[in-house]
N, C-alpha and C positions, 0 to 999 in steps of 0.2 A: 453537566451534572443535574442536580435536581432543578425543576423548572416550574414556572407558572403556567397555568391553562389559559394562555391568552394575556397579552399586555395590558394592566390597567382595567381588566375585568373583573366587576363586582357582582357577578351572578351567582358566585358560590362561597358566599360568606358564611361563616359560622352562626349559629343562633346564639343570641345573647339574653341575659337576663332582663325582664321587662322593667325593673325598678330603675335600671341606670338612667342617668340623665343625659340624653344624647345631644351633643354640641354640633356634630358634623356627621353626616351620613356616608359620604362617599368622598374621601376614605372615613372610616368609622372612628369617631372619637367621642367616648362618654365617660363620665364620672359617676362616682358613688354619691348617692344623697348624703347630706352631712350628718343626719342623725344615724345613719346605718354605719358611718364611720367610726364611732365609738361603742358600737354594739359588739365588738370582738377585737381583741387584741391582734390577733392574726386576720386579716382580710380573706373572707372566703374568696376562691377563684373567680367564681361568676360575678361578683360584686366587685372585683378589683378593676381600677379604672383602665381604660383602652386607648392607646395612643398610637395612631396609625399614619403613614405618609402615603399609603397605597393599599391595593387589595391584599387580603391575607394569603400567603403563598400555600399551595398544594404541592406537597411531593408526589412524583410519579411513582416512586418505589421506595419507600424508607429503608428498606434493606439495603438499597445501594448508596444511601447517605454517606458522604465523605466530607470532611473539613480538611482543608489545606493550611499549612503551616509553611510560610515561605518568607522571602524577602532576604534580609540582611542578617541571616541565620547560618550558623555552622552546618546544620543538619535539617534540610527541608524534610516534612512530613505530609502524609497523606493517611487520615486517620479515620476509621469507622466509628460508630457509637460503641462496640464492644472494645475496641482500642481504648477509648476515652472510660469506659466503665472499669477498665482494669486498674486506673490509677486510682489513689486513695480518695474515698468519698467523704466530703464534709457537708455539714448543713449549717447554714447561717441565717439567723432572723435578721432581715434588713428591711426597711422603709424605701421604696422607690418613689420620688416625686418629680413630677413634670415641672420643668423649668417656669412654665406658664401658669402653674398653679396661682390662682387668685388673680388672673389676668384681668377678668371682668370687672372688679373693683378698680383697677387701676385705669381702664377705659373710661370710667365715670368722670376722672380728672380731665383726660384728653385721649380721644381715640387712638388705640394702639393696633398693629396688625398681629393677628394669629387667632387660634381657637379660641374662643370665648368660654374659659374655664372659671367656675366659681372656686369652692375650697376643696372639692374632691377628687382633684387629679393626683392623688397621693394614695398610697396602699402598703400595708406591712404584709410580708409572707416569710415562709421558712423555705428557703432555696436549697436545693439539694445538688451536688454534683462535684466535678474536679476543680480544684484550684488551677488558675492559669498559670501560676508560678511552677507548678508540677509539670504541667504540659510544657512550658518552655524548657524546663530541663531536659526533655526528651529531644528537643532541637539543640541541646548543648548550650543553652544559655542559663548560668547559674542564678541563685537568689541574690536578690538586692543588686542587680546589675544596672548601672545608669547609661551605659553604652557598649554595643558589640565591638569586637575588632574591626569589623567591618563598617562602623558608623552608625549602626541602628541605635536610634534614641527613642523611638516611639513604636507603639504597637498599634496596628490599625485592624479594625474588625469590618468585614463586609458581608451584607446580609444577602439573602437569596431573593428578597422582595423587589419591587417595582415601584418607584416613587414618583408621585406627582412633580416634586420640585426638582427631580433629576431627569424629567422627560423620559419616564420609564426605566432610568438607571437605578441601581442598587442603593439602599441606604448604607453610609460609612460614617465611623467615628473612630477616634483614637484616643490613647492615653499614653502617659509616658512609661518608657520601659522600665524605669525603676518602680513606678505604682505597679506595674504588671508583674513585677519578678518578686515584689515584696508579699511574703506569705501572710504577714500580719495585715495586709489590706484586704484580704479576704475575696479577692477577685475571683468569682467563680464562672466556670462553664457548666451552666446549669441545665439540667434534663429533668428536674424535678421541682414542683412548686407546691407547697403544703402536703407533702408526702405522696404526691401523685405524679405522674408522668405529664410534662408541659402539655397544654393544650394549644391548639393553632393559635388563638388570639395572642397567646403569651410566648410564643417562640418556639413551638414544637419543630424539630425534636431537640435543638440545642441553642442556647442563648448565652450572652454574656450578663451577668449581674454584678454591678459594681456598686457596692456599698458607699453611702456618703456622698456619692457624685449624682449630678443631674442625670434624670432618667434618660436623656438622649443619648448618653454614653452607654448605655446597657442595650447593646444591638441584639436584636432577636433573629431568629432564623439564620443562624450562622453559617456562612459558608467558606470564609478565608480569615486566616489570621497573618497578617504580613508585619515584620519587623522592617522600619522604615527609618530614613534618616531624620525627617522632620515630622511634625503632626500633619495629620490628613488635611489636604489643601482643598478638599472639595466644599461644596455648598454647606453642609450640616455643621462644619467646623469653622470656616472662613466667613460665610455670609449669612449667618443664622446662630441662634443661642449664643450671643454676646451681649454685654450690658453696657449701655451708652449714658452720658449724662443727659439732664433733662432738655439742655440746649439744643441737642442734636436731632435733626429731622432727616426727611429722605432727600433733601437738597444737599445737606453739607456732610452726610454721613461719610465716614473714611473707615471702612471695614478693618483695615491693617493696623488701626491705631489701637485696637483692642484685642485682648487675648480670648481664646475660647473659653466658656464658663466650664469649671469642673466642680468643687465642693459647692453645695448649697448652703445658703445661712441659716442662722437660728429663725425659727418659724413657730408660730403658735396659732391655733384656729379655735374659737368657741363653735362647738357642733350641735350643742342642745338647744340653741334658739336661732331663730332666723334673723337677717340683718335688721329687720323692722318687726317689732313684736309688741303684743298687748300683754300688759301685766297689771293685776290688780294692786292697788296701794297696800304696801307692808306684806306682800305675799311672799312666803319663802320660795325661792327659785333654785334649782340645781343648775349650776354653770359648769358645763364640762366639754372637754374637748381634747385635741392632741397638740404635742410640741415635739419638735426635732431639730437638729442641727447637724450639718455635714461634716465630713471628715472624721468621724467617729467621736465627736464632741458631744459630751452628754449635756443633759438639761439641769442646770443648776438650780434654776427657780422658775415658776410661773406666778407672775403678779396679776390680781385681778381688782378692778375699780368698778364700783356700782356707782358712783357719783362723779363721772365724766372726767376722772383722773385727778380729782382733789385728794383723795386717800386711796391706799392699796393694801391688799390683804393676800397674804401667801397661799395658793391654792395647794391641796395636797396632791402628790404625783405618785404614779404607779405603773409598773407594766403589767407581765403576765400575772394571772391569779390576784390582782389588786394588792401585791405585796408592795410595802412602801418602798419607794425608789430613791436610790442615793447615786448621785452622778459618779460614774467611773468606778462604781464598786464591782466586784468579781460577780455578784450575782445579775448584774443588769445586762441587757443584750446592747451591746455597743453601739450597733448600727440601727437600732430600731426606734420606733417613735415612743414616747412618753404620754400616757394619759393624766389629765388633771381634772380635778373637781373641787367645786366650792358651794356650799348650800348657804345661802344668805337672803334677807330680807331686801326686796327691792322697792323704791319708791319712786315712780315715774312722775312726770317724764325726767328721764336721765339716760346718760350712755353708759353701757357695760362695756368694759375695755379689758383685753387680756394682752399681756406681752411677756415674753419669755426672755431667759439669761441663760447662756450656754456655760460649759465648764472653763472657758477660756475668757469669761466675762463678756462676750459679744451680746449687745442688747438689740433688740428689735428698734428700727426708727419710728418716731412718732407719726409722721405724715407721709402719705403715699407721694405727695408731690415732691418731695426731696428725692425719692428714688425713681421717678417716673421715666420711662425708657420708651422708645418707639416700637421696641418689639415686645413690651409688655411681660418682661421675664424678671422672675424673683422679687416679687412684691411680698416682702415681709414686713410690711408696716404693722402697726398696733391694730389687733381686729377690734373692730367697734361694732356694738349692737345698739340700734336706737330704741329704747323701750318707752312706750306711751303708755297711756291709761286706756283702758278698753274703749272708751267713748271716743278717743282720737285716733286709735290704730286701725290699719285697714288689712293688717295680715295675721299671722299666727297668733292664736290666742291661747293663754296658758290658764 
């Protein structure tokens, strides 16, 4: 079917926005600068973070593109883009976040393995496409099905790409069949991003977009969808994207002792300030950023402290058009991030801290040391900004 022009060949990569912060060149991995994250509720496509495990695929002939639906299904399928566009189209505003977001701060506690992301491996987009549950109906799998008569319990997605970790093999991931067939989970076969056709960096011509779940499961450049008996047994599910306790290292790790990561935890980040900044005594400062939680859980509260955690002030929350946000209201975008802001006086030296609470009362942990793990995933510890007086600081001035 569609093929790469040469295995692991980085000579024909697409152009990218010059403002992106590049964390790895080949394969290309880059994040959005933190200040740019809160400039727009919907992240512009060219500023959306790029997470790759190999070269960006090039299709020989887009008109010949097909996606295979097979495995433990009553009715195997071979579908063109025209076939997929015949299914009802949905648009879902959803935030995707790499599991390694905020890995670099975790490495300051103890070195971890992985791309060195700061706080910008996250973005919010309007995804357009068909629901996976509708496509699986074409394969005679009804909605809200946990297993097929043939024993299928998971849905595996296979990419067209070639990955460094798989020695040139394709990227693969899976979710449970119950998740895939639940129309309320809004799992999309997306062919649009922010109202335009997907570009090469983000999965052209077709990708999976799984709201509320770590970005590693939203497979780009989709080639196959297979219903299988167990979750995908390859590298990206069984030997990566798992979270281990702090005492586990590369000498005593047992990959089988942990399940693959799915929903991401409650998270918030201050984007209006650098981690070390200079602020004049008593200066009014705008503290703003993003907050989100996985699994469709809304943000109930964002608390900000400007005195190192001694006292807390609740920040104002909003989504699109700066309309006040109420967790789980009908007006909110269920799968999308929430912006927060607070203007207050700062008296350095001090630590400015933000922590979020989601609608299930999950709270961010205080210290990164308690959640440190050797892969550096899911760092959702309190976000701390060190504010110094102008004479002492060496970084951003306000």
